[in-house]
Chimera marker file (.cmm) of the C-alpha trace (Angstrom):
<marker_set name="trace">
<marker id="1" x="-37.853" y="1.117" z="39.737" r="1" g="1" b="0" radius="0.5"/>
<marker id="2" x="-41.039" y="-1.077" z="39.634" r="1" g="1" b="0" radius="0.5"/>
<marker id="3" x="-41.793" y="-4.427" z="41.744" r="1" g="1" b="0" radius="0.5"/>
<marker id="4" x="-44.885" y="-6.270" z="43.624" r="1" g="1" b="0" radius="0.5"/>
<marker id="5" x="-44.982" y="-7.461" z="46.778" r="1" g="1" b="0" radius="0.5"/>
<marker id="6" x="-47.695" y="-9.859" z="48.780" r="1" g="1" b="0" radius="0.5"/>
<marker id="7" x="-48.622" y="-9.539" z="51.931" r="1" g="1" b="0" radius="0.5"/>
<marker id="8" x="-51.342" y="-10.955" z="54.398" r="1" g="1" b="0" radius="0.5"/>
<marker id="9" x="-53.016" y="-8.616" z="56.885" r="1" g="1" b="0" radius="0.5"/>
<marker id="10" x="-54.105" y="-10.703" z="59.727" r="1" g="1" b="0" radius="0.5"/>
<marker id="11" x="-57.164" y="-9.047" z="61.708" r="1" g="1" b="0" radius="0.5"/>
<marker id="12" x="-55.788" y="-5.313" z="60.862" r="1" g="1" b="0" radius="0.5"/>
<marker id="13" x="-51.892" y="-6.284" z="61.484" r="1" g="1" b="0" radius="0.5"/>
<marker id="14" x="-48.939" y="-6.806" z="59.064" r="1" g="1" b="0" radius="0.5"/>
<marker id="15" x="-47.043" y="-9.430" z="60.901" r="1" g="1" b="0" radius="0.5"/>
<marker id="16" x="-44.600" y="-9.773" z="57.390" r="1" g="1" b="0" radius="0.5"/>
<marker id="17" x="-42.341" y="-7.161" z="57.410" r="1" g="1" b="0" radius="0.5"/>
<marker id="18" x="-40.951" y="-5.743" z="54.251" r="1" g="1" b="0" radius="0.5"/>
<marker id="19" x="-37.474" y="-6.390" z="55.586" r="1" g="1" b="0" radius="0.5"/>
<marker id="20" x="-38.024" y="-9.735" z="55.164" r="1" g="1" b="0" radius="0.5"/>
<marker id="21" x="-38.480" y="-9.344" z="51.521" r="1" g="1" b="0" radius="0.5"/>
<marker id="22" x="-35.530" y="-6.888" z="51.090" r="1" g="1" b="0" radius="0.5"/>
<marker id="23" x="-33.206" y="-7.849" z="54.032" r="1" g="1" b="0" radius="0.5"/>
<marker id="24" x="-30.360" y="-4.914" z="52.995" r="1" g="1" b="0" radius="0.5"/>
<marker id="25" x="-33.513" y="-2.559" z="52.589" r="1" g="1" b="0" radius="0.5"/>
<marker id="26" x="-34.221" y="-0.713" z="49.168" r="1" g="1" b="0" radius="0.5"/>
<marker id="27" x="-30.540" y="-0.538" z="48.723" r="1" g="1" b="0" radius="0.5"/>
<marker id="28" x="-31.508" y="0.920" z="45.249" r="1" g="1" b="0" radius="0.5"/>
<marker id="29" x="-32.522" y="4.026" z="46.779" r="1" g="1" b="0" radius="0.5"/>
<marker id="30" x="-30.321" y="6.668" z="48.537" r="1" g="1" b="0" radius="0.5"/>
<marker id="31" x="-29.908" y="6.574" z="52.306" r="1" g="1" b="0" radius="0.5"/>
<marker id="32" x="-31.790" y="9.878" z="52.607" r="1" g="1" b="0" radius="0.5"/>
<marker id="33" x="-35.230" y="8.499" z="50.764" r="1" g="1" b="0" radius="0.5"/>
<marker id="34" x="-34.954" y="4.944" z="52.168" r="1" g="1" b="0" radius="0.5"/>
<marker id="35" x="-36.159" y="5.133" z="55.669" r="1" g="1" b="0" radius="0.5"/>
<marker id="36" x="-39.424" y="7.458" z="54.666" r="1" g="1" b="0" radius="0.5"/>
<marker id="37" x="-39.765" y="5.508" z="51.573" r="1" g="1" b="0" radius="0.5"/>
<marker id="38" x="-39.858" y="1.941" z="53.531" r="1" g="1" b="0" radius="0.5"/>
<marker id="39" x="-42.090" y="3.783" z="55.860" r="1" g="1" b="0" radius="0.5"/>
<marker id="40" x="-44.485" y="4.789" z="53.621" r="1" g="1" b="0" radius="0.5"/>
<marker id="41" x="-44.621" y="1.171" z="51.887" r="1" g="1" b="0" radius="0.5"/>
<marker id="42" x="-45.220" y="-0.441" z="55.378" r="1" g="1" b="0" radius="0.5"/>
<marker id="43" x="-48.150" y="1.829" z="56.010" r="1" g="1" b="0" radius="0.5"/>
<marker id="44" x="-49.684" y="1.016" z="52.801" r="1" g="1" b="0" radius="0.5"/>
<marker id="45" x="-49.411" y="-2.926" z="54.103" r="1" g="1" b="0" radius="0.5"/>
<marker id="46" x="-50.595" y="-2.307" z="57.214" r="1" g="1" b="0" radius="0.5"/>
<marker id="47" x="-53.816" y="-0.628" z="56.201" r="1" g="1" b="0" radius="0.5"/>
<marker id="48" x="-54.349" y="-2.014" z="52.650" r="1" g="1" b="0" radius="0.5"/>
<marker id="49" x="-54.558" y="0.943" z="51.337" r="1" g="1" b="0" radius="0.5"/>
<marker id="50" x="-53.216" y="2.553" z="47.442" r="1" g="1" b="0" radius="0.5"/>
<marker id="51" x="-50.874" y="5.736" z="47.866" r="1" g="1" b="0" radius="0.5"/>
<marker id="52" x="-49.767" y="7.799" z="44.837" r="1" g="1" b="0" radius="0.5"/>
<marker id="53" x="-47.351" y="10.948" z="46.233" r="1" g="1" b="0" radius="0.5"/>
<marker id="54" x="-43.965" y="12.562" z="47.508" r="1" g="1" b="0" radius="0.5"/>
<marker id="55" x="-41.986" y="11.215" z="50.009" r="1" g="1" b="0" radius="0.5"/>
<marker id="56" x="-39.044" y="12.654" z="50.894" r="1" g="1" b="0" radius="0.5"/>
<marker id="57" x="-38.662" y="14.284" z="46.808" r="1" g="1" b="0" radius="0.5"/>
<marker id="58" x="-38.866" y="10.824" z="45.163" r="1" g="1" b="0" radius="0.5"/>
<marker id="59" x="-42.554" y="9.754" z="43.558" r="1" g="1" b="0" radius="0.5"/>
<marker id="60" x="-44.134" y="6.844" z="45.061" r="1" g="1" b="0" radius="0.5"/>
<marker id="61" x="-47.207" y="5.198" z="43.685" r="1" g="1" b="0" radius="0.5"/>
<marker id="62" x="-48.528" y="1.931" z="45.731" r="1" g="1" b="0" radius="0.5"/>
<marker id="63" x="-51.657" y="0.456" z="43.648" r="1" g="1" b="0" radius="0.5"/>
<marker id="64" x="-53.015" y="-2.176" z="46.316" r="1" g="1" b="0" radius="0.5"/>
<marker id="65" x="-54.793" y="-5.009" z="44.865" r="1" g="1" b="0" radius="0.5"/>
<marker id="66" x="-56.962" y="-6.559" z="48.116" r="1" g="1" b="0" radius="0.5"/>
<marker id="67" x="-59.009" y="-9.867" z="49.158" r="1" g="1" b="0" radius="0.5"/>
<marker id="68" x="-60.670" y="-11.044" z="51.490" r="1" g="1" b="0" radius="0.5"/>
<marker id="69" x="-59.109" y="-14.407" z="53.036" r="1" g="1" b="0" radius="0.5"/>
<marker id="70" x="-61.140" y="-15.289" z="56.010" r="1" g="1" b="0" radius="0.5"/>
<marker id="71" x="-62.665" y="-13.282" z="59.200" r="1" g="1" b="0" radius="0.5"/>
<marker id="72" x="-60.875" y="-9.703" z="59.062" r="1" g="1" b="0" radius="0.5"/>
<marker id="73" x="-57.868" y="-11.199" z="57.321" r="1" g="1" b="0" radius="0.5"/>
<marker id="74" x="-56.853" y="-9.455" z="54.109" r="1" g="1" b="0" radius="0.5"/>
<marker id="75" x="-54.576" y="-10.986" z="51.159" r="1" g="1" b="0" radius="0.5"/>
<marker id="76" x="-53.097" y="-8.079" z="48.993" r="1" g="1" b="0" radius="0.5"/>
<marker id="77" x="-50.553" y="-7.494" z="46.355" r="1" g="1" b="0" radius="0.5"/>
<marker id="78" x="-48.849" y="-4.214" z="46.558" r="1" g="1" b="0" radius="0.5"/>
<marker id="79" x="-47.224" y="-2.994" z="42.777" r="1" g="1" b="0" radius="0.5"/>
<marker id="80" x="-45.028" y="-0.242" z="43.859" r="1" g="1" b="0" radius="0.5"/>
<marker id="81" x="-43.481" y="1.899" z="41.042" r="1" g="1" b="0" radius="0.5"/>
<marker id="82" x="-40.626" y="4.198" z="42.669" r="1" g="1" b="0" radius="0.5"/>
<marker id="83" x="-39.357" y="7.208" z="40.500" r="1" g="1" b="0" radius="0.5"/>
<marker id="84" x="-36.226" y="9.423" z="40.667" r="1" g="1" b="0" radius="0.5"/>
<marker id="85" x="-35.346" y="11.840" z="43.332" r="1" g="1" b="0" radius="0.5"/>
<marker id="86" x="-37.249" y="15.422" z="42.443" r="1" g="1" b="0" radius="0.5"/>
<marker id="87" x="-33.924" y="17.643" z="42.406" r="1" g="1" b="0" radius="0.5"/>
<marker id="88" x="-34.128" y="19.840" z="39.883" r="1" g="1" b="0" radius="0.5"/>
<marker id="89" x="-34.294" y="23.528" z="40.492" r="1" g="1" b="0" radius="0.5"/>
<marker id="90" x="-36.075" y="25.928" z="38.354" r="1" g="1" b="0" radius="0.5"/>
<marker id="91" x="-33.625" y="28.471" z="36.489" r="1" g="1" b="0" radius="0.5"/>
<marker id="92" x="-33.527" y="32.128" z="38.020" r="1" g="1" b="0" radius="0.5"/>
<link id1="1" id2="2" r="1" g="1" b="0" radius="0.2"/>
<link id1="2" id2="3" r="1" g="1" b="0" radius="0.2"/>
<link id1="3" id2="4" r="1" g="1" b="0" radius="0.2"/>
<link id1="4" id2="5" r="1" g="1" b="0" radius="0.2"/>
<link id1="5" id2="6" r="1" g="1" b="0" radius="0.2"/>
<link id1="6" id2="7" r="1" g="1" b="0" radius="0.2"/>
<link id1="7" id2="8" r="1" g="1" b="0" radius="0.2"/>
<link id1="8" id2="9" r="1" g="1" b="0" radius="0.2"/>
<link id1="9" id2="10" r="1" g="1" b="0" radius="0.2"/>
<link id1="10" id2="11" r="1" g="1" b="0" radius="0.2"/>
<link id1="11" id2="12" r="1" g="1" b="0" radius="0.2"/>
<link id1="12" id2="13" r="1" g="1" b="0" radius="0.2"/>
<link id1="13" id2="14" r="1" g="1" b="0" radius="0.2"/>
<link id1="14" id2="15" r="1" g="1" b="0" radius="0.2"/>
<link id1="15" id2="16" r="1" g="1" b="0" radius="0.2"/>
<link id1="16" id2="17" r="1" g="1" b="0" radius="0.2"/>
<link id1="17" id2="18" r="1" g="1" b="0" radius="0.2"/>
<link id1="18" id2="19" r="1" g="1" b="0" radius="0.2"/>
<link id1="19" id2="20" r="1" g="1" b="0" radius="0.2"/>
<link id1="20" id2="21" r="1" g="1" b="0" radius="0.2"/>
<link id1="21" id2="22" r="1" g="1" b="0" radius="0.2"/>
<link id1="22" id2="23" r="1" g="1" b="0" radius="0.2"/>
<link id1="23" id2="24" r="1" g="1" b="0" radius="0.2"/>
<link id1="24" id2="25" r="1" g="1" b="0" radius="0.2"/>
<link id1="25" id2="26" r="1" g="1" b="0" radius="0.2"/>
<link id1="26" id2="27" r="1" g="1" b="0" radius="0.2"/>
<link id1="27" id2="28" r="1" g="1" b="0" radius="0.2"/>
<link id1="28" id2="29" r="1" g="1" b="0" radius="0.2"/>
<link id1="29" id2="30" r="1" g="1" b="0" radius="0.2"/>
<link id1="30" id2="31" r="1" g="1" b="0" radius="0.2"/>
<link id1="31" id2="32" r="1" g="1" b="0" radius="0.2"/>
<link id1="32" id2="33" r="1" g="1" b="0" radius="0.2"/>
<link id1="33" id2="34" r="1" g="1" b="0" radius="0.2"/>
<link id1="34" id2="35" r="1" g="1" b="0" radius="0.2"/>
<link id1="35" id2="36" r="1" g="1" b="0" radius="0.2"/>
<link id1="36" id2="37" r="1" g="1" b="0" radius="0.2"/>
<link id1="37" id2="38" r="1" g="1" b="0" radius="0.2"/>
<link id1="38" id2="39" r="1" g="1" b="0" radius="0.2"/>
<link id1="39" id2="40" r="1" g="1" b="0" radius="0.2"/>
<link id1="40" id2="41" r="1" g="1" b="0" radius="0.2"/>
<link id1="41" id2="42" r="1" g="1" b="0" radius="0.2"/>
<link id1="42" id2="43" r="1" g="1" b="0" radius="0.2"/>
<link id1="43" id2="44" r="1" g="1" b="0" radius="0.2"/>
<link id1="44" id2="45" r="1" g="1" b="0" radius="0.2"/>
<link id1="45" id2="46" r="1" g="1" b="0" radius="0.2"/>
<link id1="46" id2="47" r="1" g="1" b="0" radius="0.2"/>
<link id1="47" id2="48" r="1" g="1" b="0" radius="0.2"/>
<link id1="48" id2="49" r="1" g="1" b="0" radius="0.2"/>
<link id1="49" id2="50" r="1" g="1" b="0" radius="0.2"/>
<link id1="50" id2="51" r="1" g="1" b="0" radius="0.2"/>
<link id1="51" id2="52" r="1" g="1" b="0" radius="0.2"/>
<link id1="52" id2="53" r="1" g="1" b="0" radius="0.2"/>
<link id1="53" id2="54" r="1" g="1" b="0" radius="0.2"/>
<link id1="54" id2="55" r="1" g="1" b="0" radius="0.2"/>
<link id1="55" id2="56" r="1" g="1" b="0" radius="0.2"/>
<link id1="56" id2="57" r="1" g="1" b="0" radius="0.2"/>
<link id1="57" id2="58" r="1" g="1" b="0" radius="0.2"/>
<link id1="58" id2="59" r="1" g="1" b="0" radius="0.2"/>
<link id1="59" id2="60" r="1" g="1" b="0" radius="0.2"/>
<link id1="60" id2="61" r="1" g="1" b="0" radius="0.2"/>
<link id1="61" id2="62" r="1" g="1" b="0" radius="0.2"/>
<link id1="62" id2="63" r="1" g="1" b="0" radius="0.2"/>
<link id1="63" id2="64" r="1" g="1" b="0" radius="0.2"/>
<link id1="64" id2="65" r="1" g="1" b="0" radius="0.2"/>
<link id1="65" id2="66" r="1" g="1" b="0" radius="0.2"/>
<link id1="66" id2="67" r="1" g="1" b="0" radius="0.2"/>
<link id1="67" id2="68" r="1" g="1" b="0" radius="0.2"/>
<link id1="68" id2="69" r="1" g="1" b="0" radius="0.2"/>
<link id1="69" id2="70" r="1" g="1" b="0" radius="0.2"/>
<link id1="70" id2="71" r="1" g="1" b="0" radius="0.2"/>
<link id1="71" id2="72" r="1" g="1" b="0" radius="0.2"/>
<link id1="72" id2="73" r="1" g="1" b="0" radius="0.2"/>
<link id1="73" id2="74" r="1" g="1" b="0" radius="0.2"/>
<link id1="74" id2="75" r="1" g="1" b="0" radius="0.2"/>
<link id1="75" id2="76" r="1" g="1" b="0" radius="0.2"/>
<link id1="76" id2="77" r="1" g="1" b="0" radius="0.2"/>
<link id1="77" id2="78" r="1" g="1" b="0" radius="0.2"/>
<link id1="78" id2="79" r="1" g="1" b="0" radius="0.2"/>
<link id1="79" id2="80" r="1" g="1" b="0" radius="0.2"/>
<link id1="80" id2="81" r="1" g="1" b="0" radius="0.2"/>
<link id1="81" id2="82" r="1" g="1" b="0" radius="0.2"/>
<link id1="82" id2="83" r="1" g="1" b="0" radius="0.2"/>
<link id1="83" id2="84" r="1" g="1" b="0" radius="0.2"/>
<link id1="84" id2="85" r="1" g="1" b="0" radius="0.2"/>
<link id1="85" id2="86" r="1" g="1" b="0" radius="0.2"/>
<link id1="86" id2="87" r="1" g="1" b="0" radius="0.2"/>
<link id1="87" id2="88" r="1" g="1" b="0" radius="0.2"/>
<link id1="88" id2="89" r="1" g="1" b="0" radius="0.2"/>
<link id1="89" id2="90" r="1" g="1" b="0" radius="0.2"/>
<link id1="90" id2="91" r="1" g="1" b="0" radius="0.2"/>
<link id1="91" id2="92" r="1" g="1" b="0" radius="0.2"/>
</marker_set>
């Protein structure tokens, strides 16, 4: 799944929660990974820092494109890619 979301980080605080964009949560994710992946996205939105890694067994890529608004405020656009959960096991 690939999507993008804009953010305004006012004086280091993200006031526009992801739940405002996705009122039913990230419904395309299974319940087991939805919470941890949502929290990882929110961490990047609060900090303005990109992330690439595995969250709850799911590949997550968050590319933050930051720009200054005024003072300590930042605007950012986040390109987010979420892969399929890594559920395969090696044959014995």
